[in-house]
C-alpha positions as CSV (number, residue, x, y, z in Angstrom):
1,M,11.7,1.7,-22.2
2,N,8.6,2.6,-20.1
3,I,8.8,2.5,-16.3
4,I,6.3,4.1,-13.7
5,A,7.5,4.0,-10.5
6,I,5.3,4.6,-7.7
7,G,6.4,5.8,-4.3
8,G,3.8,4.8,-2.2
9,G,0.0,4.9,-1.5
10,S,-3.2,2.3,-1.5
11,V,-4.1,1.2,-4.9
12,G,-7.5,0.1,-3.4
13,S,-8.7,3.1,-2.0
14,G,-7.7,5.3,-5.4
15,E,-4.4,7.0,-3.8
16,T,-2.6,6.0,-7.1
17,E,-5.3,6.2,-9.5
18,S,-4.5,8.9,-12.2
19,I,-0.8,7.2,-11.9
20,D,-2.5,4.2,-12.9
21,R,-4.3,5.5,-15.4
22,E,-1.1,6.6,-16.8
23,L,0.4,3.1,-16.7
24,I,-2.3,1.9,-18.5
25,G,-3.1,4.6,-21.0
26,L,1.2,3.7,-22.4
27,T,-0.7,0.4,-24.1
28,G,-2.6,2.7,-26.3
29,K,-5.5,-0.2,-26.3
30,P,-9.0,0.0,-24.7
31,N,-9.0,-2.8,-22.6
32,P,-5.4,-3.4,-22.4
33,K,-3.8,-7.1,-20.4
34,A,-2.1,-6.1,-17.4
35,L,-0.4,-8.8,-15.2
36,F,-0.4,-8.0,-11.3
37,I,3.4,-9.8,-10.0
38,P,3.1,-9.9,-6.0
39,T,6.2,-11.5,-5.7
40,A,7.3,-9.1,-3.2
41,S,4.2,-9.7,-0.5
42,N,4.5,-13.7,-0.8
43,D,1.9,-13.9,-3.4
44,D,-0.9,-11.8,-0.6
45,P,-4.2,-13.1,-2.3
46,G,-6.0,-10.2,-0.6
47,Y,-3.7,-7.8,-2.2
48,A,-3.7,-9.3,-5.7
49,Q,-7.2,-9.1,-5.6
50,E,-7.3,-5.6,-4.5
51,V,-5.3,-4.6,-7.4
52,A,-7.3,-6.9,-10.1
53,S,-10.5,-4.8,-8.9
54,A,-8.8,-1.7,-9.2
55,Y,-6.8,-2.1,-12.5
56,S,-10.7,-3.6,-13.6
57,R,-12.3,-0.3,-13.2
58,Y,-10.0,1.3,-15.3
59,G,-10.7,-0.5,-18.0
60,C,-7.9,-3.6,-17.9
61,T,-8.0,-7.1,-18.1
62,V,-6.0,-8.5,-14.9
63,D,-4.6,-11.7,-14.4
64,S,-1.9,-12.3,-11.5
65,L,1.2,-14.1,-11.8
66,M,1.2,-16.5,-8.8
67,L,5.0,-17.8,-8.5
68,S,4.5,-20.5,-5.5
69,A,1.2,-21.2,-6.3
70,G,3.0,-22.9,-9.9
71,D,2.3,-20.2,-12.6
72,D,4.0,-20.4,-15.5
73,P,6.3,-17.1,-16.2
74,H,5.9,-16.9,-19.5
75,K,2.2,-14.9,-18.5
76,I,4.3,-12.3,-19.0
77,R,4.6,-12.4,-22.3
78,D,0.3,-12.1,-23.1
79,A,0.7,-9.0,-21.0
80,D,0.7,-5.6,-22.5
81,L,1.5,-3.9,-19.4
82,I,3.1,-5.3,-15.7
83,Y,2.4,-3.8,-12.5
84,V,5.0,-5.2,-10.0
85,G,3.2,-5.0,-6.0
86,G,5.0,-4.0,-2.7
87,G,6.7,-5.7,0.3
88,N,10.3,-7.6,-0.1
89,T,12.3,-6.2,-2.5
90,K,15.5,-8.3,-2.0
91,M,13.7,-11.6,-2.1
92,M,11.0,-11.2,-4.9
93,I,14.3,-10.0,-6.8
94,E,15.7,-13.5,-5.9
95,I,12.9,-15.2,-6.7
96,W,12.4,-13.9,-9.8
97,R,16.1,-14.8,-11.0
98,E,16.0,-18.3,-9.5
99,A,12.9,-19.0,-12.3
100,G,13.7,-16.3,-15.0
101,V,11.1,-13.8,-14.6
102,D,13.8,-10.9,-15.1
103,L,14.6,-12.0,-18.1
104,L,11.1,-12.4,-19.3
105,L,10.2,-8.6,-17.6
106,K,13.4,-6.9,-19.6
107,E,12.1,-8.9,-23.0
108,H,8.6,-7.2,-22.3
109,L,10.2,-3.7,-22.3
110,D,13.1,-4.8,-24.9
111,Q,9.3,-4.7,-27.0
112,G,8.1,-1.6,-26.3
113,K,5.6,-2.7,-23.6
114,P,5.5,-0.5,-20.0
115,V,6.2,-1.7,-16.7
116,G,5.1,-0.1,-13.6
117,G,5.0,-0.8,-10.3
118,L,4.5,0.3,-6.1
119,S,7.3,0.6,-3.4
120,A,9.3,-2.8,-4.3
121,G,8.0,-2.9,-7.3
122,A,9.1,0.8,-8.1
123,L,12.6,-0.1,-6.5
124,C,13.2,-3.2,-8.2
125,W,14.1,-1.4,-12.0
126,F,16.8,0.7,-10.9
127,R,20.5,0.4,-10.7
128,V,20.1,0.3,-6.4
129,G,17.2,0.5,-4.2
130,N,16.7,2.1,-0.7
131,S,14.7,-0.7,0.4
132,D,13.1,-2.3,4.0
133,W,14.1,-5.9,3.2
134,P,15.9,-5.7,6.8
135,Q,12.5,-5.5,8.6
136,Y,10.9,-8.0,6.5
137,E,14.1,-10.5,7.5
138,G,13.8,-9.6,11.4
139,I,17.3,-8.0,11.3
140,P,16.9,-5.5,14.7
141,G,17.8,-2.2,14.7
142,V,17.9,-1.8,10.9
143,N,15.4,-0.3,8.7
144,T,16.7,0.1,5.6
145,A,19.9,-1.0,3.4
146,R,21.1,-0.7,-0.1
147,L,19.4,-3.3,-2.4
148,D,21.0,-3.8,-5.9
149,C,18.0,-4.3,-8.0
150,L,17.7,-5.2,-11.5
151,G,19.8,-2.4,-13.2
152,L,17.2,-1.9,-16.1
153,V,17.8,2.0,-15.2
154,D,21.0,3.4,-14.5
155,L,19.7,5.4,-11.0
156,V,19.2,5.6,-7.4
157,L,15.9,5.3,-6.1
158,C,14.4,5.2,-2.9
159,P,10.5,5.2,-2.1
160,H,7.9,6.5,1.1
161,T,10.2,9.5,1.5
162,R,7.6,11.6,3.0
163,D,5.4,8.9,5.1
164,E,8.3,6.9,6.4
165,G,10.0,9.0,8.9
166,F,13.2,7.4,9.0
167,R,13.1,7.1,4.9
168,L,14.8,10.1,3.9
169,G,18.0,10.5,6.7
170,E,18.7,7.0,5.8
171,F,18.3,7.4,2.2
172,R,20.9,10.9,2.5
173,E,23.3,8.6,4.3
174,M,23.1,6.0,1.8
175,M,24.2,7.7,-1.0
176,K,27.1,8.7,0.7
177,G,28.6,5.9,-1.3
178,E,26.8,5.8,-4.3
179,R,28.2,7.3,-7.8
180,G,25.7,9.6,-9.0
181,P,22.4,11.2,-7.7
182,G,19.3,9.4,-5.8
183,V,15.5,9.8,-6.7
184,G,13.2,9.6,-3.1
185,L,9.7,9.8,-3.9
186,D,6.8,10.4,-1.8
187,D,4.0,8.4,-1.8
188,G,1.5,9.4,-4.2
189,C,4.7,10.7,-6.4
190,A,6.2,8.4,-9.1
191,I,9.4,8.8,-11.4
192,Q,8.4,7.8,-15.4
193,V,11.6,6.7,-17.6
194,K,10.9,6.2,-21.3
195,G,14.3,5.4,-22.5
196,N,16.8,8.4,-21.9
197,Q,14.0,10.9,-20.3
198,Y,12.2,11.4,-17.3
199,R,9.0,13.0,-15.7
200,I,7.8,13.0,-12.5
201,L,3.9,12.2,-11.7
202,A,1.8,12.7,-8.8
203,S,-1.4,11.5,-7.6
204,L,-1.6,13.3,-4.4
205,P,-1.9,16.8,-2.8
206,G,2.3,17.7,-1.7
207,S,3.5,14.8,-2.9
208,V,6.9,15.6,-4.8
209,A,10.1,13.4,-5.6
210,H,13.6,14.6,-3.9
211,R,17.3,14.4,-5.6
212,I,20.2,13.4,-3.9
213,E,23.4,13.2,-4.4
214,W,26.6,14.0,-2.3
215,V,29.2,15.7,-4.4
216,S,33.1,16.7,-2.8
217,G,31.9,16.0,0.5
218,A,29.0,17.5,0.9
219,L,25.2,17.0,0.9
220,E,23.0,18.2,-2.3
221,E,19.2,18.1,-2.3
222,R,16.1,19.3,-4.5
223,T,13.0,18.7,-4.6
224,L,11.8,17.7,-7.9
225,E,7.9,18.4,-8.4
226,P,5.3,16.8,-10.9
227,H,6.1,17.9,-14.1
228,G,4.5,16.7,-17.5
229,D,6.8,17.6,-19.8
230,F,10.1,15.1,-20.4
231,R,13.7,16.2,-19.5
232,D,17.2,14.2,-20.3
233,M,18.4,11.6,-17.6
234,T,21.9,13.5,-17.8
235,A,20.2,16.7,-16.5
236,L,18.5,14.7,-13.5
């Protein structure tokens, strides 16, 4: 399993370029086939073009999986890497499960191929996410809520911890009901999970991760600075 989950940032403007290049490098191929999955953005064609333009510049052959247009989910089997875009995580996971995309993504990972994604595309791989799906569904006065995700990584994740003012505080509150630690990611920061190890990557100055856990009713929080070495998940 090799997952790079990015907290946020603009792909088109190059804010996540160094992280995107890390993801591409995991394929071990000079011109890998990248598949972009924009389900969370309702298959926004402009977003798909933005990602295709960036990843083409980085040396990939790029295709998109547009489920709303009737694309075959088995496209996933032809890809060297998968990149999942941002948007409504809850809607995305519901659509994936109905179409069998979740099973194909697990198959892709089980074959040793890498996946990555930003915001919703970061949350989806984890056990639980702090998601802004209530905003997409028009629930008044609610910014974020707990969301059960695919559960491929046994960890709680939150994106946009620096760039959305409400995020970190709401993530802290949400973590009161969770077992174990959670990780928040600033825009331009990513966690790479490789098997049972992890490392923190950054593409923007000052971008970090935040480890949050409630122990015996007390909040324990510390900053996770970017580091190139892999460390055991059990020590997170």
